[in-house]
C-alpha positions in Angstrom: 4.8 2.2 -14.3 3.8 1.7 -10.7 4.8 3.3 -7.4 3.7 2.1 -4.0 4.3 2.2 -0.3 4.0 -0.2 2.6 3.8 1.3 6.1 3.1 0.9 9.8 1.7 3.6 12.0 3.9 3.9 15.1 1.1 5.5 17.1 -1.7 3.0 16.4 0.1 -0.2 15.1 -2.0 -0.1 12.0 -0.6 -1.5 8.8 -1.3 -0.3 5.3 -0.3 0.0 1.7 -1.0 2.3 -1.2 -0.4 2.2 -4.9 -1.0 4.0 -8.2 -0.3 3.0 -11.8 -1.1 3.7 -15.5 -3.0 0.4 -15.9 -6.5 -0.5 -14.8 -7.6 -1.8 -11.4 -4.3 -1.9 -9.5 -5.9 -2.3 -6.1 -6.7 -6.0 -6.6 -3.1 -6.9 -7.6 -0.5 -5.0 -5.6 -1.3 -4.0 -2.0 -1.8 -6.5 0.8 -2.0 -5.9 4.6 -3.0 -7.9 7.7 -3.7 -6.7 11.2 -0.9 -7.4 13.6 1.2 -8.9 10.8 2.4 -6.4 8.3 2.0 -5.4 4.6 3.3 -6.4 1.2 3.4 -4.7 -2.2 4.1 -6.9 -5.3 4.5 -5.2 -8.7 6.1 -5.0 -12.1 4.7 -7.9 -14.1 2.9 -8.5 -10.9 2.5 -11.9 -9.3 -0.5 -11.4 -6.9 0.3 -14.7 -5.2 3.3 -13.1 -3.6 1.2 -10.8 -1.4 -0.7 -13.5 0.5 2.4 -15.7 0.7 4.3 -12.8 2.1 1.7 -12.1 4.8 1.7 -15.8 5.8 5.4 -15.7 6.2 5.2 -12.6 8.3 2.4 -14.2 10.4 4.7 -17.1 11.0 7.2 -14.7 12.6 9.5 -14.0 9.7 11.1 -10.6 9.5 10.6 -8.4 6.4 14.1 -9.3 5.2 13.5 -13.0 5.7 10.2 -12.8 4.0 11.7 -11.2 0.9 14.5 -13.8 0.9 11.9 -16.6 0.9 9.6 -15.1 -1.7 12.5 -14.6 -4.1 14.1 -18.0 -3.7 13.7 -20.8 -6.2 11.4 -18.8 -8.5 12.3 -18.7 -12.2 10.1 -15.7 -12.8 11.3 -13.6 -9.9 13.5 -11.4 -12.1 10.3 -9.7 -13.3 9.1 -8.8 -9.9 9.4 -5.9 -7.5 8.6 -6.2 -3.8 8.2 -4.1 -0.6 7.5 -5.6 2.8 7.1 -4.3 6.3 6.9 -6.5 9.4 5.1 -6.2 12.8 8.2 -4.5 14.3 8.3 -1.9 11.5 11.3 -3.5 9.8 11.3 -3.1 6.0 12.8 -4.8 3.0 12.6 -4.5 -0.8 13.5 -6.4 -3.9 14.1 -5.5 -7.6 14.3 -8.3 -10.1 17.2 -8.3 -12.5 14.9 -8.2 -15.5 13.5 -4.8 -14.6 15.2 -2.5 -17.2 13.3 0.7 -16.6 14.2 3.4 -14.1 13.3 1.8 -10.7 14.2 2.6 -7.1 13.3 2.1 -3.5 13.5 4.1 -0.3 13.1 3.1 3.3 12.0 5.4 6.2 10.6 5.3 9.7 7.9 2.6 9.5 7.7 2.7 5.7 9.2 1.5 2.4 8.4 2.8 -1.1 9.2 1.3 -4.5 8.7 2.3 -8.1 9.3 1.1 -11.6 9.1 2.7 -15.0 9.2 6.0 -13.2 10.6 9.3 -14.4 13.4 9.4 -11.9 14.9 7.6 -8.9 13.8 10.2 -6.4 10.1 9.2 -6.6 10.2 6.7 -3.7 12.3 9.0 -1.6 9.7 11.8 -2.0 7.0 9.3 -0.9 8.9 8.4 2.2 9.6 12.1 3.1 5.9 12.9 2.8 4.9 9.9 4.9 7.4 10.8 7.6 6.4 14.4 7.7 2.7 13.6 8.4 3.1 11.4 11.5 0.2 12.9 13.3 -2.3 12.1 10.6 -4.3 8.9 10.1 -2.4 6.2 8.3 -4.7 6.3 5.2 -4.1 10.0 4.9 -0.3 9.5 5.2 -0.4 6.8 2.5 -2.3 9.1 0.1 0.0 12.0 0.8 2.9 9.7 -0.1 1.3 8.8 -3.5 0.7 12.5 -4.2 4.3 13.3 -3.3 5.5 10.5 -5.6 3.5 11.9 -8.5 4.7 15.5 -7.8 8.3 14.3 -7.8 7.9 12.9 -11.3 5.6 9.9 -11.1 5.6 7.7 -14.2 5.8 8.4 -17.9 2.2 7.5 -18.7 -1.1 9.0 -17.4 -2.1 7.4 -14.1 -5.3 5.5 -14.3 -5.9 3.6 -11.1 -5.0 3.9 -7.4 -5.8 2.2 -4.1 -5.2 2.6 -0.3 -5.5 -0.3 2.2 -5.4 -0.2 6.0 -5.7 -3.1 8.4 -6.4 -2.6 12.1 -7.8 -4.8 15.0 -10.1 -6.9 12.8 -9.8 -9.5 10.0 -11.5 -7.1 7.6 -9.8 -3.9 6.3 -10.4 -0.7 8.2 -9.9 1.2 4.9 -10.0 -0.4 1.4 -10.6 2.3 -1.2 -10.0 1.8 -4.9 -10.1 3.8 -8.1 -10.3 1.3 -10.9 -10.1 3.5 -13.9 -10.0 7.3 -14.0 -8.2 10.2 -15.7 -7.1 11.5 -12.3 -7.1 8.6 -9.9 -5.2 10.3 -7.1 -7.7 13.1 -7.1 -10.5 10.6 -7.0 -8.9 8.5 -4.3 -8.6 11.6 -2.1 -12.3 12.4 -2.8 -13.3 8.9 -1.7 -11.1 9.1 1.4 -12.6 12.5 2.4 -16.1 11.0 2.2 -15.2 7.7 3.9 -12.9 9.2 6.7 -15.7 10.5 9.0 -17.7 7.2 8.6 -15.0 4.7 9.4 -16.1 4.0 13.0 -19.7 3.6 11.9 -18.8 0.9 9.4 -16.8 -1.0 12.0 -19.7 -0.6 14.4 -22.1 -2.0 11.8 -20.0 -5.1 11.7 -19.2 -5.6 15.4 -22.3 -4.3 17.1 -25.2 -3.8 14.6 -27.8 -3.7 17.3 -26.4 -0.5 18.6 -27.2 1.4 15.4 -30.7 3.0 15.3 -32.8 1.8 12.4 -33.6 4.5 10.0 -37.1 5.8 9.9 -38.8 6.5 6.6 -41.9 8.5 6.0 
């Protein structure tokens, strides 16, 4: 009942992840990204501990494949999990636990990897990858959202989507983009709405953090 994507922008080196599902508040459980390191998505009876652990392994120099291998070793619950990982070189890897009985699939592309479970058909991740690859000139957050929209258009999941999130890491320890729709009847529409508002303000929010003295103080009458 979830489909997601991890990705690296080949132009900028940004890392990101995006996800949507029919349960509430997916943004705090599934997507993880760290500047200069990579990104991880963990889903299907989600273990949110796997995201930070995966990023730490990537930071230690592990490849995406090695990271998945370590995350899935010696874990009695791993059969319930689904993973997608991208490393600093753009290498990707994925994992489907053997207890996932629904339709599930994965697809890898240039700087991206998509996964889905409890989806209508196995083509959903492939459609996400195709949309991501076709939008290489766009900002990473835009490409991630386009991928979610393409996954939904390709069949999505069986139940009504209710939450969605997009996360992008770049240059700093804090996210460049971290937008979440916690509970909505049309979360992908709402996510795009939030992104279109936030997109022209991104640099201002970074500037407020890194150089607050450079921002004129607002005057009020």
